[in-house]
N, C-alpha and C positions, 0 to 999 in steps of 0.2 A: 618530486623524486624521480630520477631516471633509472629505468631498468638496466641491470648489468648485462653486457653482451656475453653470450656463451663462448667457450673456447672454439676457435676455428679448427676443423678437422682436415688434415691432409693425409691422403692415402697413397702409399708407395707400392707399385707393383713391379716385381722383378728387379733387375739391376743388382748392384753391390749391396750386401747385407748391411755394411757399415754406413750406408747412405742415410738411413732413417735416423741413426744415432747422431750423425753429424748435423742433420737438419734440426733435431730436437735442441741441440746445444746452441745452434745459430739463431733459431727463431724464438726461443724462450718459452716461458710457461703459458703464454696466451694462445699457443698453437699445439694441438694434439696430433702427433705424427704416428701413423700406424703403417706397418709393412705387411705385404702379402706376397707370397711367392708367385701365385698365378692369378689371372683375371677371374677364374671360376670362384676362387675363395673370396673375391671382392663383393660378391652379390649381397650377402647378408649384411655386410658393413654399410653398403649403399642404402639398404632398406631401413637402417636405424636412424640415428640422429643425423641432421643435415651435414653434408660434406661440402667443403669450400673448394677443394682442388684434388685432382688425381695426378700423380707423377708416374709415368710409365716408361719402362725401358723399351727401346725400339722393338725388340722381339715380342713384346707383350701388347703392342698397340692394336694389332689386328684382332686380338682376342677380346678387347674391351667392348667393341660395338659402340653404342651410344649410352654412356653411363648417366647422362642427364646433368653433368657438372663439367666445368672446364677441365681439360686434360693438357698437361704439360709433358712433352716428350723430351727426354734427356738425350741429346745428341752424343754420339761416341766421341771421346777425346777432349770434351770441354771440362773446364775446371769446376770444382765444387763451389767456388766463390760465385761463378756465373749462375749456377743453379740456385744458390741461396738468394741472389739478387732477383732472379726471375720469379721464384716462389713468393718472395716478399711483395713484388709488384702485383702478382695475380691475387694475392690475399687482400691487398689494399683495394684493388678493383672490386673484389667480391664484397668487402665490407661496405664500400660506397654504394653498391647495388642494394645490399641488405638495408642500409640506412634509408635509401630512397623508398624501398618497399615498406619499411616501418612507418615512414612519414605518410605515405599514401594510405596505409591502413589506419593510422591515427586520424587523418583528415576525414576519411570515410566514416569512422566511428563518431567523430564529433559532429559531422553533418547529420548522421542518423539521429543523434541525440537532440537535434533541434525540434523534433516532433514532441519531445517532452514539454516544451514551452507552450504548447497549445492545449495541454491538459488543464482543465479547470476544476476537476474533481480530484481531491487528494488520493482516493483509492485507485483511480486510474493511473496516477503517476507510478505507483509501485508496480503495477502489472506491466506497464509499458517499459519501465526500466528493466524488468526481468526479461522481457522480449528482446530488448536491445543487447543485454549482457550475454545471454546464452550463446548466440552465434559468434559474438566477439571472442568468447572463450572456447569456441568449438565444443560446446557442451549441449546436451539435449534435454536435461532434466533440471528443474529448479522450483523453488517455492518463494513466495513473497508473503511476509507477515507484516501486519500494520495495525496500529491502534491510535486513537487520539488520547493522549495521556490524561487530559482533563475530563474525559468521559468514560467512566467504568462501563464495561460491556460493549465497547465500540470496536473490538478486535475483528480483523478480517484476514482472509488468506486466499492466495491465488496459486494454482498449480500449473505447471507446464511440463509436458513430456511424459505424463502418467496416463495409463489407460483408465477407463471409467471406473472399473472395479477398484483399482489401486487408489484413485483419487477419492472415491467414496470412503474407503477404509481409512485413508490418511485424514480425511476431514473428521471422521468420527473419533479417531484416536487423538487427534491434535486439538479437539475441542477441550480436552483436559490437559494434555501434555504440551503446553504452550512454551515458547522461548522464555527463558528466565530474564530478569531485569538486567543481568550482567551482559547479555547479548545486545540489548537495546542501548546499553551504556557505552558500547564500543564507539570510537570516533572515526575509525577508518577501516578499510577492508583488511580482513585477517583470516588466517587459517585456524579453525577450531576443531576440537575433538570431543566427541561425546555430547553430554547434555541431553535433555528430554527429547529434542527433535532428532538428534543423531541416533539415539537409542531406538526411537520409533521407526525411523527409516531402516536401520540395521535389522530390526526384528522382522520387517517386511521384505528383507532381501534387497534393499536399495542402498548400495554403498556399504562402506565399512565404518561409518560414523564420522569420518573426517569430512569437512566441508569448508568451502570458501564462504565467509559471511560478510556481507556488505551492509553496514548500517546506514540508514537514511533519516535525517532529522530536518524538520521544517523550522521556521523561525519562532513558532509559537508552540502549539501542542501536538503537532503531527510527528510521529516517529514510526519507523518500521525497519525491516531488514530483508535482504535477499539472501536466500540460503541455497547454495549450489553444491550438491554432493560431489565429492571428488572422484568417486567410483574407481579407486585404485590408481588414478592419475593425479599426482600432487600438483597443486597450483604453483606456477612459476612466478618469478618476480614480474615478468611481463604481464601475466594474468592479473596480478594485483594492481599493476599500474593501469591496465584497461578498466578494471573494476572501479578504481578511484576516479577515473575520468567520467564514467557513467554516473557515479555517485554525485559528482560536483554538479552536473546538469540536473540530475533528479532532485537534489536538495534546493536548487534555485527554482525549479518547477513547483516543488512543494510549498515554498514560501509564497510564490505567486498564487497558487491554488488556495492557500490559507487566506490570503488577502481577499480573493474573489469571494470565497465562502463567507467571510466576515461581512463583506459589503452586502452580499445577498441576504444574510441573516438579518442585518439591520433593516433592510427593506421590508422584512416580515415582522418587525417588532413594533409594538405600540409605544409611542413616545411617553404616554402618561403612566401606564402601568408596568411597562417593560416585559409584558407577556406577548405572545403572538397576536397578530392582528387578523382581521377578517380575510385578507388576501391569502395569508398562509393557511387559515382554517379551511378554505375551499379546496386548496391543493391537498392538504393533509387528509381531509375527509374522503376525497376521491381515492387517494392512495390506500387508505386503511380499508375502504370498502372492497377494493380489488384484492387486497391481501386477505381479508376475512373470507372472501368468496373462494380464493384458491385454497385456503387452509381448512375451509368448512367450519370456521369458528364464528362467534357472534361479535358484534360491535354495537356499543350503545352511545347515543348522543344525548347530552344534557344541555338544555337551554335555561339560562338563569337570568333573572331580572330583579334588581333591588326594588323593594316596595316603597313607593312615595319618596324616591330619592331626590326629586325636585325640591322638596322641603329643605334638604341639607344645603343645596346651592342657594336657595332663596334666603335662608336664615343665616348661614355662615359665610357665604361667598363661594365662588368657583375654585379658589385656591384650596380651601378646606375640602371641597368636593373632590378635587383631583387627588389630594392626599388620602382621602377616604377610599377612593377606588384603588389606589396603589396598595394601601393596607389590606383591602379586601382580596386583592390578587395573591398576596402572600398567604392569607388564610386559606384560600382555595387550593393553592399549591400544596399546602400541608395536608390537605384532605385527600389527595390523589397520589397515584404512583408516578415514578419517574418516566415510565413508558407511556403514560397518558398525556394528552395535549390540552392545555388551557389557552383559550384565545379570547380577547375582548372583541365582541362582535360589533359593538358600537354603543356610544352613550354609557348607560349603566347595565348593558346586557353582556353576558359572558356565555361562552360555549365550551363544553368539555367533551373530548372524545375518550371513551373508556374502551381500550382494546381488549379483545378476548373476554368480554364481559357480557353475560346474559342479562335479561331484563330484570329478574328478581334482584340480582346483585347490584345492578345499576340503581334500582329504587332504594336499596339499602344505603348505597353511597350517597345518593341524593338526600336521603333523610339525615344522614350524618352531617352533610354540608349545611342543610337548613338549620339544624340544631346548633352547630358550631357558630354560624353567623349570628344567630339570635342571642347567643351567650357572649359574643365578643363585644368589648367596649371600644368603640372608635372615639377619637378625640378631635375637638375643635381647636382652633389656634390658641385659645385661652385655657385649654385643658378641660373644657367642659365635655362631659361624656355624651357620645352619640350612640344610640341604639338603633340597629337596623334589622330588618327581616328580608327574606328573599323568597321568591316563587320560582319553582323549577318544573320544567317539562321534560319527559324522558321518552325517547323512541329507540328501538333496537332493530338492527339488521340481522337476519332478513325477516324477522317477524312482522314488522310494520311497513317496511319499504326496502327495495333493493337498489335505490339510487341516491346519489348525494342530495339532490334537490328535495326528493321525497322525505329523506331522513331529517334534514334541517327544517323543512316545512312542518312536519308532524311534531317535532320536538318544540318548535316555536308555538304552534297552536295549543299543544298540551300546557305550555307555560302560561299562555293567556287564559286557559281554562282554570288553572290554579289561581290566577288573579281573580277570576269571576267567582271562585268558591270562597273568597275572603282573604286571599293572600297568605303568605307564610306557610305554604304547603307544597306538596309534591303531587304532580299529576302525570299519569301514564298516557301515552298515545292510544292505548287500548280503550281508554275511557271516552275517546272522542266520538265513537259511533253511538254512544248512548244518547 
């Protein structure tokens, strides 16, 4: 879609009063002709919307100075037809110059959008797109909202152009007043009014509630939107066109980022059980320990090992053993929260990270898991029931260790102590000193 060109403005200074009316009739509705008696009266008009041409009577030329736009002097005694031809020629030259400038601006915008293609994290795409769009629109304030539609609670927000206090207040208010699904459902840049976000911004004195909204969608589950408050300056068709250009690059970048994240996630998934593998566990444990340290909260690690699982493989074969581990993974996932992490450490050993969980609560979760596994009937290929038990070791940050290696080692040793105590039980890292 091509942006419509604004009407060209021609300002007449001095000369015959009927000149302006003659030019209006000759040049048609695409040109706005305005007349001023003196050059002094011209100043405010030049400071407003862009001017294509000034036509000055000879006696007014000296008063003009440098208006910053082309000036056509009407010689005495020449026909109105000559003037019409000269004005048309100057306007055509001006339009050609404007077209070149728009082309240069578009090329510069598209070149700047290339940086989006280097973004491999979806959240980064939204923030970078906002950084590109604001200067292209000559705006200073904006927000980016994003979420992964398949993951509840994955909402994110980025601010630009707000001071720290305003950003903090916006973050607090918008944790509840999020964009409605109707904004995410938009397919191209549009001007909107009101809605929860517009109302929050207006209540904080940021704009009148009107905004340019630019929806962004990936090929899979990524979706977000850029919210640019209009602040009393309505978005033009040219603004919408620039926003659509940025959106096209951003959506391509989102699709690429989704593919990268999917490939990365596959590298962290265990082929047999389809839960996370040991490689992911090590990264996640390090991340969660740092987060717990910053927030002053606790983190518990569970090490789990099936009791005498080798008998299942020996009696029923490794295919049944793999199916049993896959079934066990589903049982374990049902025993923990969505925010917790389950990983297959290796063989029949599993590890669980319980975020924001103290030691007593972790022991209670472990006991629930132990009891659930003991009560679950697993099946062999012929439908024969298989009963299993599990031994669990528990360690908690920062009570027992403040490092990833220490946490995993203590939970592992506590699990082996549970084995030595007769299996099918839970053992705390606190018992290891006994």
